[in-house]
DRENDO-1510 file (C-alpha; in Angstrom, 1 decimal, always signed):
<recs>
REC; n; res; u; v; w
REC; 1; UNK; +56.6; +208.4; +165.6 .
REC; 2; UNK; +54.5; +209.1; +162.6 .
REC; 3; UNK; +57.3; +211.2; +161.3 .
REC; 4; UNK; +59.8; +208.4; +161.3 .
REC; 5; UNK; +60.1; +206.5; +158.1 .
REC; 6; UNK; +59.8; +202.7; +158.2 .
REC; 7; UNK; +62.1; +200.5; +156.0 .
REC; 8; UNK; +60.3; +199.1; +153.0 .
REC; 9; UNK; +60.7; +195.3; +152.1 .
REC; 10; UNK; +60.6; +194.3; +148.3 .
REC; 11; UNK; +59.6; +190.6; +148.2 .
REC; 12; UNK; +60.3; +190.2; +144.5 .
REC; 13; UNK; +63.9; +191.1; +144.8 .
REC; 14; UNK; +64.6; +189.2; +148.0 .
REC; 15; UNK; +67.2; +186.3; +147.8 .
REC; 16; UNK; +66.2; +182.7; +148.9 .
REC; 17; UNK; +67.0; +181.8; +152.4 .
REC; 18; UNK; +70.3; +180.1; +152.9 .
REC; 19; UNK; +70.4; +176.3; +153.5 .
REC; 20; UNK; +71.2; +175.2; +157.0 .
REC; 21; UNK; +74.0; +172.9; +155.6 .
REC; 22; UNK; +75.5; +175.5; +153.4 .
REC; 23; UNK; +78.7; +175.4; +155.4 .
REC; 24; UNK; +79.0; +171.6; +154.5 .
REC; 25; UNK; +78.9; +171.9; +150.7 .
REC; 26; UNK; +81.5; +169.2; +150.1 .
REC; 27; UNK; +79.7; +166.6; +152.0 .
REC; 28; UNK; +76.5; +167.6; +150.3 .
REC; 29; UNK; +78.1; +167.1; +146.8 .
REC; 30; UNK; +79.3; +163.7; +147.8 .
REC; 31; UNK; +75.9; +162.6; +149.0 .
REC; 32; UNK; +74.1; +164.0; +145.9 .
REC; 33; UNK; +76.7; +162.5; +143.5 .
REC; 34; UNK; +77.7; +159.2; +145.1 .
REC; 35; UNK; +78.2; +157.4; +141.7 .
REC; 36; UNK; +81.4; +158.3; +139.8 .
REC; 37; UNK; +80.6; +159.9; +136.5 .
REC; 38; UNK; +83.1; +157.6; +134.6 .
REC; 39; UNK; +81.6; +154.5; +136.2 .
REC; 40; UNK; +78.1; +155.8; +135.4 .
REC; 41; UNK; +79.1; +156.3; +131.7 .
REC; 42; UNK; +80.6; +152.8; +131.5 .
REC; 43; UNK; +77.5; +151.3; +133.1 .
REC; 44; UNK; +75.2; +153.1; +130.7 .
REC; 45; UNK; +77.3; +151.9; +127.8 .
REC; 46; UNK; +77.1; +148.3; +129.0 .
REC; 47; UNK; +73.4; +148.6; +129.4 .
REC; 48; UNK; +73.1; +149.9; +125.8 .
REC; 49; UNK; +75.2; +146.9; +124.6 .
REC; 50; UNK; +73.1; +144.4; +126.6 .
REC; 51; UNK; +75.9; +143.3; +128.9 .
REC; 52; UNK; +75.2; +145.2; +132.0 .
REC; 53; UNK; +75.6; +143.7; +135.4 .
REC; 54; UNK; +78.2; +141.0; +134.6 .
REC; 55; UNK; +82.0; +141.5; +134.7 .
REC; 56; UNK; +83.9; +140.1; +131.7 .
REC; 57; UNK; +85.7; +137.4; +133.6 .
REC; 58; UNK; +82.4; +136.1; +135.0 .
REC; 59; UNK; +80.9; +136.1; +131.5 .
REC; 60; UNK; +83.9; +134.0; +130.2 .
REC; 61; UNK; +83.4; +131.5; +133.0 .
REC; 62; UNK; +79.7; +131.3; +132.3 .
REC; 63; UNK; +80.4; +130.7; +128.6 .
REC; 64; UNK; +83.0; +128.0; +129.3 .
REC; 65; UNK; +80.5; +126.3; +131.7 .
REC; 66; UNK; +77.8; +126.4; +129.0 .
REC; 67; UNK; +80.2; +124.9; +126.5 .
REC; 68; UNK; +81.1; +122.1; +128.9 .
REC; 69; UNK; +77.5; +121.4; +129.6 .
REC; 70; UNK; +76.8; +121.2; +125.9 .
REC; 71; UNK; +79.8; +118.9; +125.3 .
REC; 72; UNK; +78.7; +116.6; +128.1 .
REC; 73; UNK; +75.2; +116.5; +126.6 .
REC; 74; UNK; +76.7; +115.5; +123.2 .
REC; 75; UNK; +78.9; +112.8; +124.7 .
REC; 76; UNK; +76.0; +111.5; +126.7 .
REC; 77; UNK; +73.7; +111.3; +123.7 .
REC; 78; UNK; +76.5; +109.6; +121.7 .
REC; 79; UNK; +77.1; +107.1; +124.4 .
REC; 80; UNK; +73.3; +106.4; +124.6 .
REC; 81; UNK; +73.1; +105.9; +120.9 .
REC; 82; UNK; +76.1; +103.7; +120.9 .
REC; 83; UNK; +74.7; +101.6; +123.7 .
REC; 84; UNK; +71.5; +101.3; +121.8 .
REC; 85; UNK; +73.3; +100.3; +118.6 .
REC; 86; UNK; +75.8; +97.9; +120.2 .
REC; 87; UNK; +73.4; +95.0; +120.4 .
REC; 88; UNK; +72.4; +95.5; +116.8 .
REC; 89; UNK; +76.1; +95.5; +115.6 .
REC; 90; UNK; +76.9; +92.5; +117.8 .
REC; 91; UNK; +74.0; +90.6; +116.3 .
REC; 92; UNK; +75.0; +91.5; +112.7 .
REC; 93; UNK; +78.6; +90.5; +113.4 .
REC; 94; UNK; +77.5; +87.1; +114.9 .
REC; 95; UNK; +75.3; +86.5; +111.9 .
REC; 96; UNK; +78.2; +87.2; +109.5 .
REC; 97; UNK; +80.4; +84.8; +111.5 .
REC; 98; UNK; +77.7; +82.1; +111.4 .
REC; 99; UNK; +77.4; +82.6; +107.6 .
REC; 100; UNK; +81.2; +82.2; +107.2 .
REC; 101; UNK; +81.2; +79.1; +109.4 .
REC; 102; UNK; +78.4; +77.5; +107.5 .
REC; 103; UNK; +80.1; +78.3; +104.2 .
REC; 104; UNK; +83.3; +76.6; +105.5 .
REC; 105; UNK; +81.3; +73.6; +106.6 .
REC; 106; UNK; +79.7; +73.3; +103.1 .
REC; 107; UNK; +83.1; +73.7; +101.4 .
REC; 108; UNK; +84.6; +71.0; +103.7 .
REC; 109; UNK; +81.7; +68.7; +103.0 .
REC; 110; UNK; +82.1; +69.2; +99.2 .
REC; 111; UNK; +85.8; +68.4; +99.5 .
REC; 112; UNK; +85.0; +65.2; +101.3 .
REC; 113; UNK; +82.5; +64.3; +98.7 .
REC; 114; UNK; +85.0; +65.0; +95.9 .
REC; 115; UNK; +87.6; +62.8; +97.6 .
REC; 116; UNK; +85.1; +60.0; +98.2 .
REC; 117; UNK; +84.0; +60.1; +94.6 .
REC; 118; UNK; +87.5; +60.2; +93.4 .
REC; 119; UNK; +88.4; +57.1; +95.5 .
REC; 120; UNK; +85.3; +55.4; +94.3 .
REC; 121; UNK; +86.2; +56.0; +90.6 .
REC; 122; UNK; +89.7; +54.9; +91.2 .
REC; 123; UNK; +88.6; +51.6; +92.8 .
REC; 124; UNK; +86.2; +51.0; +89.9 .
REC; 125; UNK; +89.0; +51.6; +87.4 .
REC; 126; UNK; +91.3; +49.2; +89.2 .
REC; 127; UNK; +88.6; +46.6; +89.4 .
REC; 128; UNK; +87.9; +46.9; +85.7 .
REC; 129; UNK; +91.5; +46.6; +84.8 .
REC; 130; UNK; +91.9; +43.4; +86.9 .
REC; 131; UNK; +88.7; +41.8; +85.7 .
REC; 132; UNK; +88.8; +42.5; +82.0 .
REC; 133; UNK; +92.5; +42.6; +81.3 .
REC; 134; UNK; +93.7; +39.3; +82.7 .
REC; 135; UNK; +97.5; +39.2; +83.2 .
REC; 136; UNK; +98.0; +41.9; +80.7 .
REC; 137; UNK; +95.4; +44.0; +82.6 .
REC; 138; UNK; +97.1; +43.5; +85.9 .
REC; 139; UNK; +100.4; +44.5; +84.3 .
REC; 140; UNK; +98.8; +47.6; +82.9 .
REC; 141; UNK; +97.3; +48.4; +86.3 .
REC; 142; UNK; +100.7; +47.9; +87.9 .
REC; 143; UNK; +102.5; +50.2; +85.5 .
REC; 144; UNK; +99.8; +52.8; +85.5 .
REC; 145; UNK; +99.8; +53.0; +89.3 .
REC; 146; UNK; +96.2; +51.8; +89.5 .
REC; 147; UNK; +97.0; +49.1; +92.1 .
REC; 148; UNK; +99.2; +48.8; +95.2 .
REC; 149; UNK; +102.5; +47.2; +94.7 .
REC; 150; UNK; +105.2; +45.8; +97.0 .
REC; 151; UNK; +108.5; +43.9; +96.4 .
REC; 152; UNK; +112.3; +44.4; +96.5 .
REC; 153; UNK; +113.7; +47.7; +95.5 .
REC; 154; UNK; +115.7; +50.7; +96.8 .
REC; 155; UNK; +115.0; +53.5; +99.1 .
REC; 156; UNK; +116.5; +56.9; +98.3 .
REC; 157; UNK; +116.3; +59.7; +100.9 .
REC; 158; UNK; +117.2; +63.2; +99.7 .
REC; 159; UNK; +117.3; +66.3; +101.9 .
REC; 160; UNK; +118.2; +69.9; +101.6 .
REC; 161; UNK; +121.7; +71.1; +102.7 .
REC; 162; UNK; +122.1; +71.9; +106.4 .
REC; 163; UNK; +121.1; +75.4; +107.3 .
REC; 164; UNK; +119.6; +75.8; +103.8 .
REC; 165; UNK; +118.2; +79.3; +103.3 .
REC; 166; UNK; +114.5; +79.6; +102.6 .
REC; 167; UNK; +113.4; +81.7; +99.6 .
REC; 168; UNK; +115.5; +83.1; +96.8 .
REC; 169; UNK; +117.5; +81.1; +94.3 .
REC; 170; UNK; +116.4; +79.7; +91.0 .
REC; 171; UNK; +117.4; +77.1; +88.4 .
REC; 172; UNK; +120.9; +76.0; +88.9 .
REC; 173; UNK; +121.5; +76.2; +85.2 .
REC; 174; UNK; +120.6; +79.9; +85.1 .
REC; 175; UNK; +123.2; +82.5; +85.8 .
REC; 176; UNK; +122.3; +85.4; +88.1 .
REC; 177; UNK; +120.6; +83.3; +90.8 .
REC; 178; UNK; +122.2; +82.4; +94.1 .
REC; 179; UNK; +121.8; +78.8; +95.2 .
REC; 180; UNK; +120.3; +78.2; +98.6 .
REC; 181; UNK; +121.1; +74.6; +99.1 .
REC; 182; UNK; +117.5; +73.5; +98.6 .
REC; 183; UNK; +116.4; +70.7; +96.3 .
REC; 184; UNK; +114.5; +71.9; +93.3 .
REC; 185; UNK; +111.7; +70.4; +91.3 .
REC; 186; UNK; +114.1; +70.0; +88.3 .
REC; 187; UNK; +116.4; +68.1; +90.5 .
REC; 188; UNK; +113.6; +65.7; +91.6 .
REC; 189; UNK; +112.6; +65.3; +88.0 .
REC; 190; UNK; +116.1; +64.1; +87.1 .
REC; 191; UNK; +116.2; +61.7; +90.1 .
REC; 192; UNK; +112.9; +60.1; +89.2 .
REC; 193; UNK; +113.7; +59.8; +85.5 .
REC; 194; UNK; +117.1; +58.2; +86.4 .
REC; 195; UNK; +115.3; +55.6; +88.5 .
REC; 196; UNK; +112.8; +54.8; +85.7 .
REC; 197; UNK; +115.7; +54.5; +83.2 .
REC; 198; UNK; +117.6; +52.3; +85.6 .
REC; 199; UNK; +114.8; +49.7; +85.7 .
REC; 200; UNK; +112.4; +50.8; +88.3 .
REC; 201; UNK; +108.9; +49.3; +87.9 .
REC; 202; UNK; +107.1; +51.6; +90.2 .
REC; 203; UNK; +108.1; +54.8; +92.1 .
REC; 204; UNK; +106.6; +56.9; +94.9 .
REC; 205; UNK; +107.7; +60.1; +96.6 .
REC; 206; UNK; +106.8; +60.6; +100.3 .
REC; 207; UNK; +104.0; +58.0; +99.9 .
REC; 208; UNK; +102.6; +59.5; +96.7 .
REC; 209; UNK; +102.6; +57.1; +93.8 .
REC; 210; UNK; +103.9; +58.3; +90.4 .
REC; 211; UNK; +102.3; +57.4; +87.1 .
REC; 212; UNK; +103.2; +58.1; +83.5 .
REC; 213; UNK; +101.0; +61.3; +83.8 .
REC; 214; UNK; +102.4; +62.6; +87.0 .
REC; 215; UNK; +103.8; +66.1; +87.0 .
REC; 216; UNK; +106.6; +67.4; +89.3 .
REC; 217; UNK; +106.4; +71.1; +89.5 .
REC; 218; UNK; +107.4; +73.9; +91.9 .
REC; 219; UNK; +105.4; +76.6; +93.8 .
REC; 220; UNK; +108.0; +78.9; +95.3 .
REC; 221; UNK; +110.4; +76.7; +97.2 .
REC; 222; UNK; +108.0; +73.8; +97.6 .
REC; 223; UNK; +108.1; +70.8; +95.3 .
REC; 224; UNK; +104.6; +69.6; +94.0 .
REC; 225; UNK; +103.7; +66.2; +92.8 .
REC; 226; UNK; +100.4; +66.3; +91.0 .
REC; 227; UNK; +99.7; +69.7; +92.7 .
REC; 228; UNK; +100.3; +68.2; +96.1 .
REC; 229; UNK; +103.2; +69.7; +98.1 .
REC; 230; UNK; +106.1; +67.6; +99.4 .
REC; 231; UNK; +108.0; +68.3; +102.6 .
REC; 232; UNK; +111.7; +67.4; +102.9 .
REC; 233; UNK; +113.3; +65.0; +103.5 .
REC; 234; UNK; +112.0; +63.3; +100.4 .
REC; 235; UNK; +111.7; +59.5; +100.6 .
REC; 236; UNK; +111.8; +58.0; +97.1 .
REC; 237; UNK; +110.9; +54.3; +96.9 .
REC; 238; UNK; +111.4; +52.3; +93.8 .
REC; 239; UNK; +110.4; +48.7; +93.1 .
REC; 240; UNK; +112.9; +46.6; +91.1 .
REC; 241; UNK; +116.0; +44.5; +91.4 .
REC; 242; UNK; +117.5; +45.9; +94.5 .
REC; 243; UNK; +121.1; +45.3; +93.5 .
REC; 244; UNK; +121.0; +46.1; +89.9 .
REC; 245; UNK; +118.7; +49.1; +90.3 .
REC; 246; UNK; +120.8; +50.9; +92.9 .
REC; 247; UNK; +124.1; +50.3; +90.9 .
REC; 248; UNK; +122.5; +51.3; +87.6 .
REC; 249; UNK; +121.1; +54.5; +89.1 .
REC; 250; UNK; +124.5; +55.5; +90.6 .
REC; 251; UNK; +126.2; +54.9; +87.3 .
REC; 252; UNK; +123.7; +56.8; +85.3 .
REC; 253; UNK; +123.9; +60.5; +84.3 .
REC; 254; UNK; +121.1; +61.4; +86.7 .
REC; 255; UNK; +122.8; +59.5; +89.6 .
REC; 256; UNK; +126.0; +61.4; +88.8 .
REC; 257; UNK; +124.0; +64.6; +88.8 .
REC; 258; UNK; +122.8; +63.9; +92.3 .
REC; 259; UNK; +126.4; +63.2; +93.4 .
REC; 260; UNK; +127.4; +66.6; +92.0 .
REC; 261; UNK; +124.5; +68.3; +94.0 .
REC; 262; UNK; +126.0; +66.6; +97.1 .
REC; 263; UNK; +129.5; +67.7; +96.5 .
REC; 264; UNK; +128.9; +71.2; +95.2 .
REC; 265; UNK; +125.7; +72.3; +97.1 .
REC; 266; UNK; +125.6; +70.2; +100.2 .
REC; 267; UNK; +122.5; +68.3; +99.2 .
REC; 268; UNK; +122.3; +65.2; +101.4 .
REC; 269; UNK; +121.1; +61.7; +100.2 .
REC; 270; UNK; +121.4; +58.1; +101.1 .
REC; 271; UNK; +120.7; +55.1; +98.8 .
REC; 272; UNK; +120.0; +51.7; +100.3 .
REC; 273; UNK; +118.7; +48.4; +98.9 .
REC; 274; UNK; +115.5; +47.0; +100.5 .
REC; 275; UNK; +114.1; +43.5; +100.6 .
REC; 276; UNK; +110.6; +44.9; +100.4 .
REC; 277; UNK; +109.1; +48.3; +99.8 .
REC; 278; UNK; +105.4; +49.1; +99.6 .
REC; 279; UNK; +104.0; +51.6; +97.3 .
REC; 280; UNK; +100.3; +52.7; +97.5 .
REC; 281; UNK; +98.0; +53.0; +94.5 .
REC; 282; UNK; +97.8; +56.4; +92.8 .
REC; 283; UNK; +95.2; +58.6; +94.3 .
REC; 284; UNK; +93.6; +59.2; +90.9 .
REC; 285; UNK; +94.3; +57.8; +87.4 .
REC; 286; UNK; +93.1; +58.7; +84.0 .
REC; 287; UNK; +91.8; +55.9; +81.8 .
REC; 288; UNK; +91.7; +56.4; +78.1 .
REC; 289; UNK; +90.1; +54.3; +75.5 .
REC; 290; UNK; +90.6; +54.1; +71.8 .
REC; 291; UNK; +88.5; +52.5; +69.0 .
REC; 292; UNK; +89.8; +50.6; +66.0 .
REC; 293; UNK; +89.2; +53.6; +63.8 .
REC; 294; UNK; +91.2; +55.9; +66.0 .
REC; 295; UNK; +94.0; +53.3; +66.1 .
REC; 296; UNK; +94.0; +53.1; +62.3 .
REC; 297; UNK; +94.1; +56.9; +62.1 .
REC; 298; UNK; +97.0; +57.0; +64.5 .
REC; 299; UNK; +98.9; +54.3; +62.5 .
REC; 300; UNK; +98.4; +56.2; +59.2 .
</recs>
């Protein structure tokens, strides 16, 4: 036995013992490396960029939700501010309306005061003419329109042509303007002057008394008498000899002019004698005085 040699064992060169699962190397690799390398790299990159853990679609939805929340907050704050400011704006608007209404009331009151003072002055002028002028003063008051007058005369009603067009047109004597069948201020001037020349003692148009200082003008298509508009048909009343006055007017140049307006432009008119016409006093008259020295200067 002693002569037999025993095998020697060198521990330093001995190989490690084999794993029991060495025959299942594929399963072992799967278990040890369960995370795909590409996915691991992408996850590490997202972590480095600070976007780890959320897919891109989810981040977009979260951003949209945050934007909607912010917009809702802005709208809510704006509505709250508007609701707070609404009573203030309504109060300021009502104050402005009240100021305008008060200003209108003051203006209306001033107009009434002016009209009342004007009538008062006119009454005083008429009274002074009657008291201090005697028969001559009454005649002056009559001719100046300072007093109401009634008596025989004529009534002349003048109207625009049927279906007269509004607007446009111009003086009939001017070329380049189309006539619209409307009575003009110049036409009314001729009619009134014709009545005066035919013997009228007093004349009124639509209840407005004419005086020696009355002005007949136009504003657009409207005829103004002393800056007061007239509306057709125009009723012209004249005090005088009802037979002679009507005949004299129709035979005058201005009466013939009115006839031409009827024949050529369709202007309508009727002239009739009246047993009695009533003319009001002029709304306002101007009284002028002169001294002896002024009369002498005028005579020289």
